[in-house]
C-alpha positions in Angstrom: 78.5 65.4 96.7 81.6 67.6 95.7 82.6 70.5 97.9 80.9 73.7 96.8 83.2 76.7 97.3 81.5 80.0 98.2 82.2 82.9 95.9 83.5 86.3 97.0 82.9 89.7 95.5 80.1 88.8 93.2 80.7 87.7 89.6 84.2 86.5 88.8 86.1 88.5 86.2 87.4 86.7 83.2 90.9 86.7 84.6 89.6 85.1 87.8 90.6 87.9 90.1 87.8 87.4 92.6 89.4 84.4 94.3 92.3 84.2 96.9 95.3 82.1 97.6 96.5 79.7 100.3 98.3 81.1 103.3 102.1 81.5 103.1 104.9 82.0 105.6 106.6 85.4 105.9 110.2 85.8 106.9 110.6 89.1 108.9 113.9 90.9 109.2 114.2 94.0 111.3 117.0 96.3 110.1 117.7 99.7 111.2 119.0 103.7 108.5 121.2 105.9 104.5 122.2 106.3 100.8 121.3 108.0 97.5 120.8 105.5 94.7 120.9 106.3 91.0 118.2 106.1 88.3 116.7 103.0 86.9 114.6 102.9 83.8 110.9 101.9 83.8 109.3 100.6 80.6 105.7 100.0 79.5 102.6 99.2 81.3 99.4 97.5 80.2 97.3 100.4 81.4 93.7 101.6 81.1 92.5 105.0 82.2 89.4 105.1 84.4 87.2 107.4 82.3 84.2 107.9 84.6 85.0 107.8 88.4 82.1 106.4 90.4 80.5 108.4 93.2 80.4 106.0 96.1 78.3 106.7 99.2 80.9 105.6 101.6 81.6 107.8 104.7 83.0 110.3 105.0 81.8 112.2 101.9 82.9 110.5 98.7 85.3 112.0 96.2 83.4 114.4 93.9 83.3 113.4 90.3 85.4 116.4 89.2 87.5 116.6 86.0 90.8 117.1 87.9 91.4 113.6 89.3 92.6 112.0 86.0 92.3 108.5 87.5 94.2 105.6 86.0 92.2 102.7 87.5 94.5 99.8 86.9 98.0 99.0 85.6 99.1 95.4 85.1 102.7 94.4 84.7 103.9 91.3 82.8 106.9 89.3 83.8 108.8 90.9 80.9 108.7 94.1 82.9 111.0 92.4 85.5 113.4 90.6 83.2 116.5 91.5 81.2 117.0 89.0 78.4 117.7 89.1 74.7 115.4 86.1 74.1 111.7 86.9 73.8 110.7 83.2 74.4 108.7 83.3 77.6 109.8 79.7 78.4 113.4 80.9 78.6 112.7 83.6 81.3 114.6 82.4 84.4 114.4 83.7 88.0 118.1 84.6 87.8 117.4 87.1 85.1 114.9 89.1 87.3 115.9 92.0 89.5 117.3 90.8 92.8 114.3 92.3 94.7 111.0 94.0 94.1 110.3 95.9 97.3 106.8 97.4 98.0 107.3 100.2 100.4 104.7 101.7 102.8 103.7 105.4 103.2 106.7 107.8 102.9 104.7 111.0 103.5 107.4 113.4 102.4 110.0 112.0 104.8 113.1 112.0 102.5 115.5 111.1 105.3 113.4 108.1 106.2 113.2 107.0 102.6 116.9 107.3 102.0 117.6 105.6 105.3 115.5 102.7 104.3 117.2 102.4 100.9 120.6 102.4 102.5 119.8 99.9 105.3 118.2 97.4 103.0 121.2 97.7 100.7 119.1 98.8 97.7 120.9 98.1 94.4 119.6 100.3 91.7 121.1 98.1 89.0 118.9 95.1 90.1 116.2 96.2 92.6 112.9 97.9 92.0 110.8 100.0 94.4 107.0 100.2 94.4 105.5 102.9 96.6 102.1 102.0 98.1 100.8 105.6 98.0 100.9 108.7 100.2 104.3 109.5 98.9 103.8 113.1 99.9 102.2 115.4 102.5 102.8 115.6 106.3 106.6 115.4 106.0 108.9 118.3 105.2 110.2 117.2 101.8 107.3 116.1 99.6 108.7 117.4 96.3 112.2 115.9 97.1 110.6 112.5 97.7 108.9 112.7 94.3 112.3 113.6 92.7 113.9 110.6 94.4 111.1 108.3 93.3 111.6 109.5 89.7 115.3 109.1 90.0 114.9 105.5 91.1 112.3 104.7 88.4 109.9 103.7 91.3 106.5 102.4 90.5 103.6 103.7 92.6 99.9 103.7 93.4 97.8 106.7 94.3 97.1 107.5 98.0 94.5 109.8 99.5 97.0 112.6 100.1 98.5 112.2 96.6 94.9 112.4 95.3 94.2 115.8 96.9 97.4 117.2 95.5 96.7 115.9 92.0 93.2 117.3 92.0 94.4 120.6 93.4 97.0 120.9 90.7 94.5 119.9 88.0 92.1 122.6 89.3 94.9 125.2 89.4 96.0 124.5 85.9 92.4 125.0 84.7 92.3 128.6 85.9 93.3 131.8 84.3 95.2 134.4 86.4 92.0 136.5 86.7 90.0 133.5 87.9 92.6 132.6 90.4 92.6 136.2 91.8 88.8 136.2 92.0 88.9 133.0 94.0 91.8 134.2 96.2 94.0 131.3 95.0 97.7 131.3 94.2 98.4 129.5 91.0 101.1 126.9 90.4 104.6 128.3 90.1 106.0 125.9 87.5 107.8 127.7 84.7 106.4 125.4 82.0 102.7 126.3 82.6 101.3 127.9 79.6 99.8 131.4 80.0 96.4 132.2 78.5 96.3 134.1 75.3 95.1 137.7 75.2 91.9 136.6 73.5 91.2 134.0 76.3 91.9 136.7 79.0 89.5 139.2 77.3 86.8 136.5 76.9 87.1 135.7 80.6 86.9 139.4 81.7 83.7 139.7 79.7 82.1 136.6 81.2 83.4 137.3 84.7 82.1 140.9 84.7 78.6 139.6 83.7 78.8 137.0 86.5 79.8 139.6 89.1 77.0 141.9 88.0 74.4 139.1 88.2 75.6 137.9 91.5 75.9 141.3 93.2 72.5 142.3 92.0 71.1 139.2 93.7 73.2 140.0 96.8 74.7 136.5 96.9 78.3 135.2 97.3 80.3 135.0 94.1 79.2 131.7 92.5 82.4 131.0 90.8 83.8 129.8 94.2 81.7 126.7 93.9 84.1 125.6 91.1 86.6 124.5 93.8 86.0 120.8 94.6 84.3 121.0 98.0 86.7 118.6 99.8 89.8 120.7 98.8 90.8 123.4 101.3 92.5 126.6 100.3 95.9 127.2 101.9 96.1 123.6 102.9 99.3 121.6 102.7 97.9 119.9 99.6 97.3 123.2 97.9 100.8 124.3 98.8 102.4 121.2 97.4 100.3 121.4 94.2 101.2 125.0 93.4 104.9 124.4 94.0 105.4 121.1 92.1 106.8 121.0 88.6 104.9 119.7 85.7 107.2 116.7 85.7 106.5 116.0 89.3 102.8 116.4 88.8 102.8 114.0 85.8 104.7 111.4 87.8 102.2 111.5 90.6 99.2 111.7 88.3 100.3 108.5 86.6 100.3 106.4 89.7 97.3 104.1 89.2 94.7 103.1 91.8 95.6 99.4 91.4 99.0 98.0 90.3 99.0 94.3 89.6 102.3 92.3 89.7 102.6 89.0 87.8 102.3 85.6 89.6 105.7 84.6 88.2 107.4 87.3 90.3 106.0 86.3 93.7 107.5 83.6 95.9 104.1 81.9 96.3 103.3 82.2 92.6 100.1 84.3 92.9 99.4 87.8 91.5 99.8 90.7 93.9 97.5 93.7 93.7 99.1 96.8 95.3 96.6 99.5 96.5 96.9 102.3 98.9 94.2 101.8 101.5 92.4 98.5 100.8 89.4 97.0 99.1 85.7 96.2 99.6 85.7 92.4 100.0 82.2 92.2 98.5 83.5 93.4 95.1 85.9 91.9 92.6 89.3 93.5 92.5 88.6 95.3 89.3 85.1 96.4 90.4 86.3 98.6 93.4 85.2 102.2 94.0 88.1 104.7 93.7 87.2 106.2 97.1 87.5 102.8 98.8 90.9 102.1 97.2 92.5 105.2 98.7 90.5 105.7 101.9 89.0 102.6 103.4 90.1 101.3 106.8 87.0 99.6 108.2 83.7 98.0 107.1 80.6 99.0 109.1 78.1 96.4 110.4 76.0 96.8 107.2 79.2 96.3 105.1 79.6 100.0 104.1 83.3 100.9 103.7 84.5 103.6 106.1 87.7 105.7 106.4 87.3 105.6 110.2 88.3 103.0 112.7 85.9 103.9 115.4 83.1 101.6 114.1 83.0 98.3 112.5 86.0 96.0 111.7 89.1 96.4 109.7 88.5 95.5 106.0 91.6 93.2 106.0 90.3 91.1 108.8 86.9 90.6 107.1 88.7 90.0 103.7 90.9 87.3 105.3 88.0 85.7 107.3 85.9 85.4 104.1 88.8 83.7 102.3 89.2 81.1 105.0 85.8 79.8 103.7 87.0 79.5 100.2 88.8 76.8 98.2 92.2 77.8 96.8 92.4 78.0 93.0 95.0 78.9 90.4 93.5 82.4 90.2 94.2 83.4 93.8 95.8 86.7 94.7 97.0 88.9 97.6 96.6 92.6 98.5 99.5 94.7 99.7 98.6 98.2 100.9 99.6 101.1 103.2 97.4 103.9 104.7 96.6 102.5 108.1 99.5 103.6 110.4 97.2 103.1 113.4 97.3 99.3 112.9 100.9 99.5 111.8 102.4 96.3 110.2 99.4 94.1 109.6 100.4 90.7 108.2 97.6 88.3 107.4 97.5 85.2 105.1 96.1 87.1 102.1 96.9 90.8 102.8 99.9 92.8 104.1 99.6 96.3 105.6 102.9 98.2 105.4 102.2 101.7 106.9 104.3 101.7 110.1 104.3 105.5 110.7 107.6 106.7 109.3 106.5 110.3 109.2 105.7 110.0 113.0 109.3 108.9 113.7 108.5 105.1 113.8 109.5 102.9 110.9 109.4 102.6 107.1 108.5 99.0 106.0 108.9 97.1 102.8 107.7 93.7 101.5 110.0 91.8 99.1 107.8 90.2 96.5 110.3 87.5 95.5 111.0 86.1 99.0 108.1 87.2 101.2 110.6 89.0 103.4 109.5 92.0 105.4 112.1 94.8 106.0 111.5 97.6 108.6 113.9 100.5 109.1 113.7 103.2 111.9 112.9 106.7 110.6 114.2 109.9 112.0 111.6 112.0 113.9 
């Protein structure tokens, strides 16, 4: 009887992205700090916007289904994205015509010195190399907006992290308010010069509606109901609120367009399998294109019953379970790997089918990158 290979993640998608690849060897280089590269152009994605975010029941409380998230669920890049050739014949695309390196970089968290130091130490060449940021580009560190500017300058690709998500949703909420609404909520609006002001008619309409609302609420001796419009997981006067109100429209649009999943072509990778870049991880029970948004930007562990969790206090790391499950599988031409950040507590986490890159740069440890074409890992010390 032929060997029956167990399936992972339920039904396999048409593109076969539920299976995994054979283990590979990683070459690790430890390098140690600075430079300021110049822009590099980024062209076209095959993208699809995630129209109706799910409301998963994962702990802690799931992302609310608010209209401010503007998720892009998945972007898939073709090999043409990484080549420079005048001949459109795919058979003529040679490795030598690709950028020297495609480097997936772990959580920067607003640490511009650490990011610039990494680029300098790894001898980043903006005329050849490409950077992909694995989420949490901002927050915690002192120069969040400057890091976004540097990412745009480099033409860096990105995926959305949990801290990025809060800033994006805060900014979307702020942009939806009139001045009077913001004042009523005790919220400072975004400071960008290119934000359009409401018309006089819109302001008068709001005054009328708001005065009726205040009258109704006060007569019932209840708190002002309009405050419930703020997504409940967003905190006023938080670092996310502060970044959101200070960022320019251009910075906001860059961050908003980071997808939840970024897929790189198998032709680019040294082991010839596709790479899915996410911020936090996946639920191994689901196919890669059937993941819940909350999981993609928050998960660290799976509880005993298989429920994804953002905490490490119970259960096991999702990456361990993901890799253990794949040891039971047969390798196929549709295998893939996951590269992610988010879990600084586990630091560099290299396994056969997943690589965790958050090595705590914002805490004065290291910023780490994975070179797609070679499998090389580069770690650079960050200033405290």
